[in-house]
C-alpha positions, 0 to 999 in steps of 0.5 A: 500500500502507498499513503499519499499526504496532501497538506494543502489540498484543493478543490480544482475547477478546470474550465475549457474556454476556446479563444480565451482573452483577458478582459472579455466575457466567456462561456466555458464549453466544458467544466471539470471538478476534481479533488486536487493537490499533488498528493491527491493527484498521485493517489488518483493515478495509483488508483487507475493503476490498481495500486492500493492507496490511501490519501490523507492530509488536511481538509477544512470547511465546506471546500474540504467537505467537497474534496473528501466527497470527490475522492469518495466518488472516485472510490479513492480511499481517504482519511483526512484530518478536518481543520477549522480553516477553509481549504483552497479552490484552484481554477484553471482555464484551458484554451484548446485553440491556443494550447494555453493553460492558465492557473489561479491558485488560492493561498490555502488554509492556516493549520494549527499545531493541534491539527498538525498533531492529529495528522502526525498521529494518523500518519503513524497509524497509516504508515504501519501498513505502508510500503511508501509514504508520499509527501507532496505539494506546498505547506499551508500557512502556519506550518514550519518549513522543516515539517516535511524534514521532521516527518521524513526522519520519523518515518524513516526510523520506522522503516518506511520509504518516504518520497518528497515532492515539494519546492523551496525551503521545505524541499531543501530541508526535506532533502537533507533529511535523507528521503528514499526519493525526491522528485522535483520538476526542473524549476524546483531543481534549479532553485535547489542547486542554485543554477539553470539546467540546460544540457545533459551535463547540467542535469547530471550535476544536479542529480549528483548534488541533490543525492549528495544533499541526502536523497537516495534516489532522484528524479528531475522531471521536465517538459520532454521527460525525466532525468533520474539517479537510481541506486540499485543494490550497490550500483548508482545509475543515471538515466535520461528518458525522453517522451514521444512528441505529442500535442498536449491538451494539459500538462497539469499533473503530468509529473504526479502521474509519472511519479505514481507509475514509477512507484507502481513499477518499483513495487512490482520489482521492475528494473530501473530502466523499465520502470522509468520507461513506464513512468515517462509513458504514463506522464506523456499519456496524462497530457492528453487528458484534462484533469490532474492525475487522469490518464489512459493506462493503455495509452500509457503502455503504448507510449512507454514503448516509444520512450527514448532511454539512455544511461548517462555516465558522469564526467 
């Protein structure tokens, strides 16, 4: 079983608006509402892959109730801590004529120490039966930047593999706590290592530096695929995986789907190269569908066969 943790869960509304223009009145041709947040997106993708998963985190107010109801309607097992402050709503506008995707995200709720304590107790309980715990997304207001780092150290002592996907200071402190896997996108990785990543050598440098900071395994996702550092037994291997060229409908949540498929493959004891092909194929399939964490597993399997995979050697 995998447990996903979303502290800053959201109620996501995706509006399809052809020929979207600022300052004009529009009617959307399609509206999709989903429970959202990176951990929830990962849980949705794992559910599509038939991997047992429980989604937890913080949910507050009427919006929090809708988040839980949406998850239940999708048959995604969930056990959220209810908080006093209102969970956030996120709105995305998709223009299919131009291929643009505009996001408007609220700040989200403020969490108290007591509410965080209840969440930690719940994590201790859920992690007893978990192979992996995924900590994903931003932290709500009122939560210390070292929250993820403390959770990683605690769960690691309990023998649980922990995945971290965040940004900024919570990501840096979390990496130093030595998670089993860290999975930033290119922008987040650039912030972490302090420079832009442009070519293979840059990404190789970033993989090594992030691993030296504490992460056992590293994935850096970008628009055309993924770079990865994977430790298998006593070997450390580095890969570049390029997805086939597609006309994306929406790239929102593609990295979350990639991560979910990689975890599913690893739990099936697939070798690193095969797991990475499957993961990038799933991430590619997700850009053909509106809604974060949604994809067609059959299309993902087809695209996995078109992924270009190269093992890279450090200089």
